[in-house]
GUBAKE-933403 format. One record per residue (C-alpha): residue number from 1; chain; x, y, z. Coordinates in steps of 0.5 Angstrom, whole numbers. Example, Ala and Ser with C-alpha at 12.3 -4.5 7.8 and 13.67 -1.06 7.14 Angstrom:
BEGIN
SITE 1 A 25 -9 16 .
SITE 2 A 27 -2 14 .
This chain:
BEGIN
SITE 1 A 100 517 233 .
SITE 2 A 94 522 231 .
SITE 3 A 92 522 224 .
SITE 4 A 88 527 220 .
SITE 5 A 81 526 217 .
SITE 6 A 85 528 210 .
SITE 7 A 90 523 211 .
SITE 8 A 86 517 213 .
SITE 9 A 82 518 207 .
SITE 10 A 89 518 203 .
SITE 11 A 91 511 207 .
SITE 12 A 84 508 206 .
SITE 13 A 84 509 198 .
SITE 14 A 91 507 198 .
SITE 15 A 90 500 201 .
SITE 16 A 84 499 197 .
SITE 17 A 88 500 190 .
SITE 18 A 94 497 193 .
SITE 19 A 93 491 188 .
SITE 20 A 92 494 182 .
SITE 21 A 100 495 182 .
SITE 22 A 104 489 179 .
SITE 23 A 107 484 184 .
SITE 24 A 113 481 185 .
SITE 25 A 114 473 185 .
SITE 26 A 116 474 192 .
SITE 27 A 110 478 194 .
SITE 28 A 105 473 190 .
SITE 29 A 108 467 195 .
SITE 30 A 104 470 201 .
SITE 31 A 99 475 197 .
SITE 32 A 96 469 193 .
SITE 33 A 95 464 199 .
SITE 34 A 90 464 204 .
SITE 35 A 92 463 211 .
SITE 36 A 89 459 217 .
SITE 37 A 87 466 220 .
SITE 38 A 84 470 215 .
SITE 39 A 77 468 216 .
SITE 40 A 77 470 223 .
SITE 41 A 80 477 221 .
SITE 42 A 75 478 215 .
SITE 43 A 69 476 219 .
SITE 44 A 71 481 225 .
SITE 45 A 72 487 220 .
SITE 46 A 80 487 220 .
SITE 47 A 81 485 213 .
SITE 48 A 77 485 207 .
SITE 49 A 77 481 201 .
SITE 50 A 77 485 194 .
SITE 51 A 79 479 190 .
SITE 52 A 78 478 183 .
SITE 53 A 77 472 178 .
SITE 54 A 85 473 177 .
SITE 55 A 88 475 183 .
SITE 56 A 87 474 190 .
SITE 57 A 87 481 194 .
SITE 58 A 86 481 202 .
SITE 59 A 87 488 205 .
SITE 60 A 87 491 212 .
SITE 61 A 80 495 213 .
SITE 62 A 80 502 216 .
SITE 63 A 78 499 223 .
SITE 64 A 85 495 223 .
SITE 65 A 89 501 220 .
SITE 66 A 86 506 225 .
SITE 67 A 85 501 231 .
SITE 68 A 86 505 238 .
SITE 69 A 91 502 243 .
SITE 70 A 86 499 248 .
SITE 71 A 83 496 242 .
SITE 72 A 90 493 240 .
SITE 73 A 90 490 247 .
SITE 74 A 83 487 246 .
SITE 75 A 85 484 239 .
SITE 76 A 91 481 241 .
SITE 77 A 87 478 247 .
SITE 78 A 82 475 242 .
SITE 79 A 87 473 237 .
SITE 80 A 91 469 243 .
SITE 81 A 84 466 245 .
SITE 82 A 82 464 238 .
SITE 83 A 89 461 236 .
SITE 84 A 93 458 242 .
SITE 85 A 100 456 239 .
SITE 86 A 99 460 233 .
SITE 87 A 106 461 232 .
SITE 88 A 107 454 230 .
SITE 89 A 102 454 225 .
SITE 90 A 105 452 218 .
SITE 91 A 101 458 215 .
SITE 92 A 104 463 220 .
SITE 93 A 110 465 216 .
SITE 94 A 106 467 210 .
SITE 95 A 101 471 215 .
SITE 96 A 107 475 218 .
SITE 97 A 110 476 211 .
SITE 98 A 104 479 208 .
SITE 99 A 103 484 214 .
SITE 100 A 110 486 213 .
SITE 101 A 108 487 206 .
SITE 102 A 103 492 208 .
SITE 103 A 107 495 213 .
SITE 104 A 113 497 208 .
SITE 105 A 107 500 204 .
SITE 106 A 105 504 209 .
SITE 107 A 112 506 212 .
SITE 108 A 114 508 205 .
SITE 109 A 108 512 202 .
SITE 110 A 106 515 209 .
SITE 111 A 111 515 214 .
SITE 112 A 114 522 213 .
SITE 113 A 107 525 213 .
SITE 114 A 105 521 219 .
SITE 115 A 112 524 223 .
SITE 116 A 111 531 220 .
SITE 117 A 103 531 222 .
SITE 118 A 105 529 229 .
SITE 119 A 111 534 229 .
SITE 120 A 115 528 233 .
SITE 121 A 123 529 232 .
SITE 122 A 126 525 237 .
SITE 123 A 125 518 239 .
SITE 124 A 119 517 244 .
SITE 125 A 122 511 248 .
SITE 126 A 128 515 250 .
SITE 127 A 127 522 248 .
SITE 128 A 134 523 248 .
SITE 129 A 136 522 241 .
SITE 130 A 134 525 234 .
SITE 131 A 130 521 229 .
SITE 132 A 130 525 222 .
SITE 133 A 128 524 215 .
SITE 134 A 134 526 210 .
SITE 135 A 131 528 203 .
SITE 136 A 135 528 197 .
SITE 137 A 137 534 193 .
SITE 138 A 135 529 187 .
SITE 139 A 127 528 187 .
SITE 140 A 128 522 184 .
SITE 141 A 132 519 189 .
SITE 142 A 126 520 194 .
SITE 143 A 128 521 202 .
SITE 144 A 130 516 208 .
SITE 145 A 124 514 211 .
SITE 146 A 123 514 219 .
SITE 147 A 124 509 223 .
SITE 148 A 117 507 226 .
SITE 149 A 118 501 231 .
SITE 150 A 112 496 232 .
SITE 151 A 111 497 240 .
SITE 152 A 108 490 240 .
SITE 153 A 113 487 235 .
SITE 154 A 110 485 228 .
SITE 155 A 114 478 229 .
SITE 156 A 109 476 234 .
SITE 157 A 103 480 233 .
SITE 158 A 103 481 225 .
SITE 159 A 96 483 225 .
SITE 160 A 98 490 228 .
SITE 161 A 104 491 223 .
SITE 162 A 100 496 219 .
SITE 163 A 96 499 225 .
SITE 164 A 98 506 226 .
SITE 165 A 97 507 234 .
SITE 166 A 102 501 234 .
SITE 167 A 108 505 230 .
SITE 168 A 113 509 235 .
SITE 169 A 118 514 232 .
SITE 170 A 124 511 235 .
SITE 171 A 132 511 235 .
SITE 172 A 136 505 232 .
SITE 173 A 139 504 240 .
SITE 174 A 132 503 243 .
SITE 175 A 129 500 237 .
SITE 176 A 134 495 234 .
SITE 177 A 139 494 241 .
SITE 178 A 134 495 247 .
SITE 179 A 127 493 245 .
SITE 180 A 129 488 239 .
SITE 181 A 123 483 238 .
SITE 182 A 122 483 246 .
SITE 183 A 114 482 247 .
SITE 184 A 112 488 250 .
SITE 185 A 105 485 251 .
SITE 186 A 107 479 256 .
SITE 187 A 111 484 259 .
SITE 188 A 106 489 261 .
SITE 189 A 110 495 258 .
SITE 190 A 106 501 258 .
SITE 191 A 105 505 251 .
SITE 192 A 109 511 251 .
SITE 193 A 104 514 246 .
SITE 194 A 98 513 252 .
SITE 195 A 102 515 258 .
SITE 196 A 109 519 257 .
SITE 197 A 113 516 263 .
SITE 198 A 118 522 263 .
SITE 199 A 112 527 265 .
SITE 200 A 113 522 272 .
SITE 201 A 121 522 272 .
SITE 202 A 125 527 276 .
SITE 203 A 132 528 275 .
SITE 204 A 137 530 279 .
SITE 205 A 145 530 279 .
SITE 206 A 151 528 284 .
SITE 207 A 156 532 282 .
SITE 208 A 156 531 274 .
SITE 209 A 152 524 274 .
SITE 210 A 145 525 272 .
SITE 211 A 140 520 276 .
SITE 212 A 133 519 277 .
SITE 213 A 131 522 283 .
SITE 214 A 124 519 285 .
SITE 215 A 125 512 282 .
SITE 216 A 123 509 289 .
SITE 217 A 117 513 289 .
SITE 218 A 114 511 282 .
SITE 219 A 109 506 281 .
SITE 220 A 111 499 278 .
SITE 221 A 109 500 271 .
SITE 222 A 113 506 270 .
SITE 223 A 119 502 273 .
SITE 224 A 118 497 268 .
SITE 225 A 118 502 263 .
SITE 226 A 125 505 266 .
SITE 227 A 128 498 267 .
SITE 228 A 126 495 260 .
SITE 229 A 129 501 256 .
SITE 230 A 135 502 260 .
SITE 231 A 133 510 262 .
SITE 232 A 137 511 268 .
SITE 233 A 143 507 264 .
SITE 234 A 142 512 258 .
SITE 235 A 141 518 261 .
SITE 236 A 147 517 266 .
SITE 237 A 152 518 260 .
SITE 238 A 150 525 259 .
SITE 239 A 154 529 264 .
SITE 240 A 156 534 259 .
SITE 241 A 149 537 261 .
SITE 242 A 150 538 268 .
SITE 243 A 157 541 266 .
SITE 244 A 154 546 261 .
SITE 245 A 148 548 266 .
SITE 246 A 153 549 271 .
SITE 247 A 158 553 267 .
SITE 248 A 152 558 265 .
SITE 249 A 150 559 272 .
SITE 250 A 156 561 274 .
SITE 251 A 157 566 268 .
SITE 252 A 150 569 269 .
SITE 253 A 150 569 277 .
SITE 254 A 146 574 280 .
SITE 255 A 152 579 281 .
SITE 256 A 153 579 274 .
SITE 257 A 146 579 272 .
SITE 258 A 145 586 276 .
SITE 259 A 152 589 273 .
SITE 260 A 149 587 266 .
SITE 261 A 142 591 268 .
SITE 262 A 146 597 271 .
SITE 263 A 150 597 264 .
SITE 264 A 144 596 260 .
SITE 265 A 138 599 263 .
SITE 266 A 133 596 258 .
SITE 267 A 135 589 260 .
SITE 268 A 132 586 266 .
SITE 269 A 134 580 270 .
SITE 270 A 128 576 268 .
SITE 271 A 130 578 260 .
SITE 272 A 137 576 261 .
SITE 273 A 135 569 265 .
SITE 274 A 130 568 259 .
SITE 275 A 136 569 254 .
SITE 276 A 141 565 257 .
SITE 277 A 137 559 259 .
SITE 278 A 132 559 254 .
SITE 279 A 133 552 252 .
SITE 280 A 132 549 259 .
SITE 281 A 126 554 261 .
SITE 282 A 122 553 254 .
SITE 283 A 123 546 252 .
SITE 284 A 120 543 246 .
SITE 285 A 118 536 248 .
SITE 286 A 117 534 241 .
SITE 287 A 124 537 238 .
SITE 288 A 129 537 244 .
SITE 289 A 133 531 246 .
SITE 290 A 134 530 253 .
SITE 291 A 128 535 255 .
SITE 292 A 126 533 261 .
SITE 293 A 134 532 264 .
SITE 294 A 135 539 262 .
SITE 295 A 129 542 265 .
SITE 296 A 129 538 272 .
SITE 297 A 137 540 272 .
SITE 298 A 136 547 271 .
SITE 299 A 130 548 276 .
SITE 300 A 134 545 281 .
SITE 301 A 140 549 280 .
SITE 302 A 136 555 280 .
SITE 303 A 133 553 286 .
SITE 304 A 139 552 290 .
SITE 305 A 143 559 287 .
SITE 306 A 146 563 292 .
SITE 307 A 150 568 289 .
């Protein structure tokens, strides 16, 4: 996700001052112990030690927080090369819990702002479900934080848990039921924020059954993504979109549009088309669930319009 310079400054300042606050006993368990991996991350500029005489404090650096996606891949590769079989190291659980703590702080304090800055209101993985933030009328109760999934799972690559380019606004179905903790790095799944697969997909329909029309022609990397997130299976549930567009096409066919123009000279067929099919012609890709399905089906039906 994009991060404005102003927000970057706030996030950096937040982490630099993080441990001025009191910590719980549970947090102290993993915050006050060095792990096998800390020295390597500090030496490479991903963590910094701001410990005092009385308290050990290690926090993520600007470099790690705002690492671009290609560098995330490079970091994983380097980490694996330096720490083979790292998940079996006795300090790995402490290491993982500490980065989970960093992530929770980032999400709770900046998740809402990140989502609003990027104007993302639908799940980026499937682009069929809304994601939202519900604010309470009582300001003291705050709001529900957005569901930010870790593209590279924090259970396997915890050092990227608070790296913003690794955070994806996602719906519960994609995050918790489909993706879960599957290793997207080893499976070589393309990151949706780097390349939008839906720009490559073309939907069609058989009667009221939607399907991916160009699947066999797609590059293997797009097929892997479609299979991994079960895109065909998820979109096949939406026959109502086909029916809805068919009904509107029948209601505003050429004959009826011509009749409306005769009754109201200020109208044109183009204006009627824009009014009746606005949500399919001018979709907002960040705010409209199923935008690609709606767009493709409308264009195909429009092309085949005969009456």
